[in-house]
Backbone as JSON Lines, residues from 0, in Angstrom:
{"i":0,"aa":"X","n":[-30.82,-36.2,-161.78],"ca":[-31.52,-37.35,-161.29],"c":[-33.0,-37.16,-161.5]}
{"i":1,"aa":"X","n":[-33.69,-38.26,-161.7],"ca":[-35.15,-38.27,-161.83],"c":[-35.75,-38.92,-160.59]}
{"i":2,"aa":"X","n":[-36.88,-38.39,-160.15],"ca":[-37.6,-38.94,-159.01],"c":[-38.99,-39.31,-159.51]}
{"i":3,"aa":"X","n":[-39.35,-40.59,-159.36],"ca":[-40.61,-41.07,-159.9],"c":[-41.37,-41.88,-158.84]}
{"i":4,"aa":"X","n":[-42.61,-41.48,-158.51],"ca":[-43.42,-42.31,-157.64],"c":[-44.03,-43.44,-158.48]}
{"i":5,"aa":"X","n":[-43.75,-44.67,-158.12],"ca":[-44.22,-45.82,-158.9],"c":[-45.65,-46.18,-158.53]}
{"i":6,"aa":"X","n":[-46.03,-45.93,-157.3],"ca":[-47.37,-46.25,-156.83],"c":[-48.23,-44.99,-156.8]}
{"i":7,"aa":"X","n":[-49.51,-45.16,-156.59],"ca":[-50.47,-44.06,-156.62],"c":[-50.48,-43.29,-155.29]}
{"i":8,"aa":"X","n":[-49.41,-42.53,-155.07],"ca":[-49.26,-41.73,-153.86],"c":[-48.76,-40.34,-154.23]}
{"i":9,"aa":"X","n":[-49.03,-39.4,-153.37],"ca":[-48.44,-38.06,-153.49],"c":[-47.21,-38.05,-152.59]}
{"i":10,"aa":"X","n":[-46.1,-37.52,-153.13],"ca":[-44.84,-37.51,-152.38],"c":[-44.29,-36.08,-152.37]}
{"i":11,"aa":"X","n":[-44.08,-35.56,-151.18],"ca":[-43.39,-34.3,-150.99],"c":[-41.96,-34.67,-150.61]}
{"i":12,"aa":"X","n":[-40.97,-34.03,-151.21],"ca":[-39.6,-34.46,-150.95],"c":[-38.63,-33.3,-150.84]}
{"i":13,"aa":"X","n":[-37.5,-33.6,-150.19],"ca":[-36.34,-32.69,-150.12],"c":[-35.1,-33.54,-150.3]}
{"i":14,"aa":"X","n":[-34.1,-32.98,-150.99],"ca":[-32.84,-33.67,-151.26],"c":[-31.67,-32.77,-150.86]}
{"i":15,"aa":"X","n":[-30.62,-33.4,-150.33],"ca":[-29.38,-32.69,-150.01],"c":[-28.22,-33.54,-150.5]}
{"i":16,"aa":"X","n":[-27.13,-32.9,-150.89],"ca":[-25.92,-33.63,-151.28],"c":[-24.71,-33.03,-150.57]}
{"i":17,"aa":"X","n":[-23.66,-33.83,-150.51],"ca":[-22.34,-33.34,-150.11],"c":[-21.31,-34.23,-150.8]}
{"i":18,"aa":"X","n":[-20.21,-33.64,-151.21],"ca":[-19.2,-34.35,-151.98],"c":[-18.32,-35.25,-151.1]}
{"i":19,"aa":"X","n":[-18.05,-34.82,-149.86],"ca":[-17.21,-35.63,-148.97],"c":[-17.71,-35.44,-147.54]}
{"i":20,"aa":"X","n":[-17.34,-36.35,-146.62],"ca":[-17.85,-36.28,-145.25],"c":[-17.55,-34.96,-144.53]}
{"i":21,"aa":"X","n":[-16.49,-34.27,-144.91],"ca":[-16.16,-33.0,-144.27],"c":[-16.92,-31.8,-144.81]}
{"i":22,"aa":"X","n":[-17.61,-31.97,-145.92],"ca":[-18.35,-30.87,-146.54],"c":[-19.69,-30.64,-145.85]}
{"i":23,"aa":"X","n":[-20.19,-29.43,-145.99],"ca":[-21.53,-29.11,-145.5],"c":[-22.57,-29.68,-146.46]}
{"i":24,"aa":"X","n":[-23.73,-30.04,-145.95],"ca":[-24.83,-30.48,-146.81],"c":[-25.37,-29.29,-147.58]}
{"i":25,"aa":"X","n":[-25.7,-29.51,-148.86],"ca":[-26.29,-28.47,-149.71],"c":[-27.66,-28.93,-150.18]}
{"i":26,"aa":"X","n":[-28.63,-28.01,-150.12],"ca":[-29.96,-28.32,-150.64],"c":[-29.83,-28.58,-152.12]}
{"i":27,"aa":"X","n":[-30.33,-29.72,-152.59],"ca":[-30.2,-30.1,-154.0],"c":[-31.53,-30.08,-154.73]}
{"i":28,"aa":"X","n":[-32.63,-30.05,-154.0],"ca":[-33.93,-30.01,-154.66],"c":[-35.05,-30.3,-153.7]}
{"i":29,"aa":"X","n":[-36.23,-29.88,-154.11],"ca":[-37.44,-30.17,-153.36],"c":[-38.62,-30.06,-154.29]}
{"i":30,"aa":"X","n":[-39.71,-30.72,-153.94],"ca":[-40.88,-30.66,-154.79],"c":[-41.98,-31.6,-154.32]}
{"i":31,"aa":"X","n":[-42.98,-31.71,-155.16],"ca":[-44.12,-32.6,-154.92],"c":[-44.35,-33.38,-156.2]}
{"i":32,"aa":"X","n":[-44.51,-34.69,-156.08],"ca":[-44.72,-35.54,-157.24],"c":[-45.93,-36.44,-156.99]}
{"i":33,"aa":"X","n":[-46.57,-36.86,-158.09],"ca":[-47.71,-37.77,-158.01],"c":[-47.46,-38.95,-158.94]}
{"i":34,"aa":"X","n":[-48.24,-39.98,-158.8],"ca":[-48.07,-41.25,-159.5],"c":[-47.63,-41.08,-160.96]}
{"i":35,"aa":"X","n":[-46.48,-41.66,-161.26],"ca":[-45.9,-41.74,-162.6],"c":[-45.64,-40.38,-163.26]}
{"i":36,"aa":"X","n":[-45.62,-39.3,-162.49],"ca":[-45.27,-37.98,-163.02],"c":[-43.91,-37.6,-162.42]}
{"i":37,"aa":"X","n":[-42.83,-37.86,-163.14],"ca":[-41.49,-37.65,-162.57],"c":[-41.12,-36.18,-162.41]}
{"i":38,"aa":"X","n":[-40.17,-35.97,-161.56],"ca":[-39.55,-34.67,-161.37],"c":[-38.05,-34.89,-161.54]}
{"i":39,"aa":"X","n":[-37.31,-33.88,-161.88],"ca":[-35.87,-34.07,-162.05],"c":[-35.11,-32.89,-161.47]}
{"i":40,"aa":"X","n":[-33.86,-33.19,-161.08],"ca":[-32.96,-32.17,-160.52],"c":[-31.56,-32.43,-161.04]}
{"i":41,"aa":"X","n":[-30.85,-31.38,-161.37],"ca":[-29.46,-31.49,-161.78],"c":[-28.6,-31.41,-160.52]}
{"i":42,"aa":"X","n":[-28.05,-32.56,-160.12],"ca":[-27.21,-32.61,-158.92],"c":[-25.77,-32.27,-159.22]}
{"i":43,"aa":"X","n":[-25.45,-32.09,-160.51],"ca":[-24.05,-31.92,-160.88],"c":[-23.34,-33.26,-160.79]}
{"i":44,"aa":"X","n":[-22.04,-33.26,-161.05],"ca":[-21.27,-34.5,-160.99],"c":[-21.05,-34.86,-159.53]}
{"i":45,"aa":"X","n":[-21.33,-36.11,-159.18],"ca":[-21.11,-36.6,-157.82],"c":[-19.82,-37.41,-157.77]}
{"i":46,"aa":"X","n":[-18.88,-36.96,-156.95],"ca":[-17.6,-37.64,-156.82],"c":[-17.76,-38.96,-156.06]}
{"i":47,"aa":"X","n":[-16.82,-39.9,-156.24],"ca":[-16.84,-41.11,-155.42],"c":[-16.83,-40.72,-153.94]}
{"i":48,"aa":"X","n":[-17.72,-41.3,-153.17],"ca":[-17.83,-40.97,-151.76],"c":[-18.82,-39.87,-151.45]}
{"i":49,"aa":"X","n":[-19.43,-39.28,-152.48],"ca":[-20.46,-38.26,-152.26],"c":[-21.66,-38.9,-151.56]}
{"i":50,"aa":"X","n":[-22.43,-38.07,-150.87],"ca":[-23.6,-38.57,-150.15],"c":[-24.86,-37.83,-150.59]}
{"i":51,"aa":"X","n":[-25.98,-38.54,-150.51],"ca":[-27.3,-37.98,-150.78],"c":[-28.14,-38.21,-149.53]}
{"i":52,"aa":"X","n":[-28.8,-37.17,-149.06],"ca":[-29.77,-37.3,-147.98],"c":[-31.13,-36.95,-148.58]}
{"i":53,"aa":"X","n":[-32.16,-37.69,-148.15],"ca":[-33.5,-37.4,-148.66],"c":[-34.53,-37.52,-147.55]}
{"i":54,"aa":"X","n":[-35.62,-36.77,-147.74],"ca":[-36.77,-36.81,-146.86],"c":[-38.0,-36.91,-147.77]}
{"i":55,"aa":"X","n":[-38.85,-37.88,-147.53],"ca":[-40.09,-38.04,-148.28],"c":[-41.27,-38.03,-147.32]}
{"i":56,"aa":"X","n":[-42.25,-37.2,-147.6],"ca":[-43.55,-37.26,-146.94],"c":[-44.5,-37.89,-147.94]}
{"i":57,"aa":"X","n":[-45.12,-39.0,-147.59],"ca":[-45.95,-39.77,-148.53],"c":[-47.4,-39.74,-148.06]}
{"i":58,"aa":"X","n":[-48.33,-39.55,-149.0],"ca":[-49.76,-39.56,-148.68],"c":[-50.49,-40.43,-149.7]}
{"i":59,"aa":"X","n":[-51.42,-41.23,-149.2],"ca":[-52.22,-42.1,-150.05],"c":[-53.25,-42.82,-149.21]}
{"i":60,"aa":"X","n":[-53.69,-43.96,-149.67],"ca":[-54.66,-44.76,-148.92],"c":[-54.02,-45.31,-147.65]}
{"i":61,"aa":"X","n":[-54.86,-45.54,-146.65],"ca":[-54.37,-46.11,-145.4],"c":[-53.8,-47.51,-145.59]}
{"i":62,"aa":"X","n":[-52.7,-47.77,-144.93],"ca":[-52.0,-49.06,-144.95],"c":[-51.79,-49.53,-146.4]}
{"i":63,"aa":"X","n":[-51.17,-48.69,-147.2],"ca":[-50.87,-49.04,-148.6],"c":[-49.35,-48.99,-148.82]}
{"i":64,"aa":"X","n":[-48.86,-49.91,-149.62],"ca":[-47.43,-49.93,-149.92],"c":[-47.12,-48.88,-150.98]}
{"i":65,"aa":"X","n":[-45.95,-48.27,-150.85],"ca":[-45.54,-47.25,-151.81],"c":[-44.12,-47.53,-152.25]}
{"i":66,"aa":"X","n":[-43.79,-46.97,-153.42],"ca":[-42.42,-47.03,-153.94],"c":[-42.12,-45.76,-154.69]}
{"i":67,"aa":"X","n":[-40.93,-45.22,-154.42],"ca":[-40.4,-44.07,-155.14],"c":[-39.03,-44.47,-155.66]}
{"i":68,"aa":"X","n":[-38.74,-44.15,-156.91],"ca":[-37.43,-44.46,-157.49],"c":[-36.7,-43.17,-157.8]}
{"i":69,"aa":"X","n":[-35.41,-43.17,-157.44],"ca":[-34.52,-42.06,-157.77],"c":[-33.49,-42.62,-158.74]}
{"i":70,"aa":"X","n":[-33.48,-42.12,-159.97],"ca":[-32.58,-42.62,-161.0],"c":[-31.54,-41.55,-161.31]}
{"i":71,"aa":"X","n":[-30.28,-41.96,-161.26],"ca":[-29.16,-41.04,-161.46],"c":[-28.69,-41.06,-162.91]}
{"i":72,"aa":"X","n":[-28.12,-39.95,-163.35],"ca":[-27.63,-39.8,-164.71],"c":[-26.15,-40.16,-164.84]}
{"i":73,"aa":"X","n":[-25.58,-40.81,-163.84],"ca":[-24.2,-41.25,-163.9],"c":[-24.09,-42.59,-163.17]}
{"i":74,"aa":"X","n":[-23.09,-43.38,-163.52],"ca":[-22.85,-44.64,-162.83],"c":[-22.29,-44.35,-161.45]}
{"i":75,"aa":"X","n":[-22.85,-44.99,-160.45],"ca":[-22.4,-44.84,-159.08],"c":[-22.22,-46.23,-158.49]}
{"i":76,"aa":"X","n":[-21.04,-46.5,-157.96],"ca":[-20.71,-47.84,-157.49],"c":[-21.71,-48.37,-156.46]}
{"i":77,"aa":"X","n":[-22.2,-47.52,-155.58],"ca":[-23.1,-47.96,-154.53],"c":[-24.55,-48.04,-154.93]}
{"i":78,"aa":"X","n":[-24.86,-47.81,-156.22],"ca":[-26.24,-47.77,-156.66],"c":[-26.42,-48.72,-157.84]}
{"i":79,"aa":"X","n":[-27.14,-49.82,-157.62],"ca":[-27.38,-50.78,-158.7],"c":[-28.23,-50.14,-159.8]}
{"i":80,"aa":"X","n":[-27.9,-50.39,-161.01],"ca":[-28.57,-49.9,-162.23],"c":[-28.97,-48.42,-162.14]}
{"i":81,"aa":"X","n":[-28.13,-47.63,-161.45],"ca":[-28.31,-46.17,-161.31],"c":[-29.59,-45.79,-160.57]}
{"i":82,"aa":"X","n":[-30.22,-46.71,-159.87],"ca":[-31.53,-46.45,-159.26],"c":[-31.55,-46.79,-157.77]}
{"i":83,"aa":"X","n":[-32.03,-45.84,-156.96],"ca":[-32.34,-46.1,-155.55],"c":[-33.84,-46.3,-155.45]}
{"i":84,"aa":"X","n":[-34.26,-47.34,-154.77],"ca":[-35.68,-47.62,-154.57],"c":[-36.02,-47.41,-153.1]}
{"i":85,"aa":"X","n":[-37.02,-46.59,-152.85],"ca":[-37.47,-46.34,-151.49],"c":[-38.88,-46.91,-151.39]}
{"i":86,"aa":"X","n":[-39.06,-47.85,-150.47],"ca":[-40.35,-48.52,-150.32],"c":[-40.8,-48.48,-148.88]}
{"i":87,"aa":"X","n":[-42.1,-48.57,-148.69],"ca":[-42.64,-48.58,-147.33],"c":[-44.14,-48.77,-147.37]}
{"i":88,"aa":"X","n":[-44.76,-48.57,-146.21],"ca":[-46.2,-48.7,-146.06],"c":[-46.72,-47.5,-145.29]}
{"i":89,"aa":"X","n":[-47.81,-46.93,-145.77],"ca":[-48.42,-45.82,-145.05],"c":[-49.11,-46.34,-143.79]}
{"i":90,"aa":"X","n":[-49.34,-45.44,-142.86],"ca":[-50.05,-45.83,-141.64],"c":[-51.56,-45.87,-141.92]}
{"i":91,"aa":"X","n":[-52.35,-46.11,-140.89],"ca":[-53.8,-46.26,-141.05],"c":[-54.45,-45.0,-141.63]}
{"i":92,"aa":"X","n":[-53.86,-43.84,-141.37],"ca":[-54.43,-42.6,-141.9],"c":[-53.9,-42.26,-143.3]}
{"i":93,"aa":"X","n":[-52.99,-43.08,-143.84],"ca":[-52.49,-42.88,-145.19],"c":[-51.21,-42.09,-145.31]}
{"i":94,"aa":"X","n":[-50.52,-41.86,-144.21],"ca":[-49.29,-41.07,-144.26],"c":[-48.06,-41.88,-143.9]}
{"i":95,"aa":"X","n":[-46.92,-41.41,-144.37],"ca":[-45.63,-42.01,-144.02],"c":[-44.54,-40.97,-144.22]}
{"i":96,"aa":"X","n":[-43.47,-41.11,-143.45],"ca":[-42.29,-40.27,-143.61],"c":[-41.08,-41.2,-143.71]}
{"i":97,"aa":"X","n":[-40.24,-40.96,-144.71],"ca":[-39.03,-41.75,-144.89],"c":[-37.88,-40.77,-145.05]}
{"i":98,"aa":"X","n":[-36.81,-41.0,-144.29],"ca":[-35.62,-40.18,-144.45],"c":[-34.4,-41.07,-144.29]}
{"i":99,"aa":"X","n":[-33.37,-40.76,-145.06],"ca":[-32.17,-41.58,-145.02],"c":[-31.02,-40.81,-145.65]}
{"i":100,"aa":"X","n":[-29.8,-41.33,-145.44],"ca":[-28.6,-40.83,-146.11],"c":[-27.92,-42.01,-146.77]}
{"i":101,"aa":"X","n":[-27.42,-41.79,-147.98],"ca":[-26.79,-42.85,-148.75],"c":[-25.45,-42.35,-149.26]}
{"i":102,"aa":"X","n":[-24.39,-43.15,-149.06],"ca":[-23.09,-42.82,-149.62],"c":[-23.06,-43.4,-151.03]}
{"i":103,"aa":"X","n":[-22.8,-42.55,-152.0],"ca":[-22.8,-42.94,-153.42],"c":[-21.38,-43.2,-153.85]}
{"i":104,"aa":"X","n":[-20.84,-44.33,-153.52],"ca":[-19.43,-44.66,-153.76],"c":[-19.11,-44.77,-155.23]}
């Protein structure tokens, strides 16, 4: 998968995967990315029903909108055009934290 910050923000991130709900979460990658400089991680093959958890720490201008795209190297039923888009707005000091889990059916 590729992780690309679309807006002019610095993003610190962590990723975890699990193949099925009964499996333990496994660290899949971590790093720091800046505007239009992608990072990539080999998640291996994700089975139907696999899950991805992510945490993003975002820094930029105060009260600015941000977008990060995660593009997968395989077709996943729960992900349109192989891409997850994470969007939000930083607070007045320019920071934001986004975390979520997604089932990749």
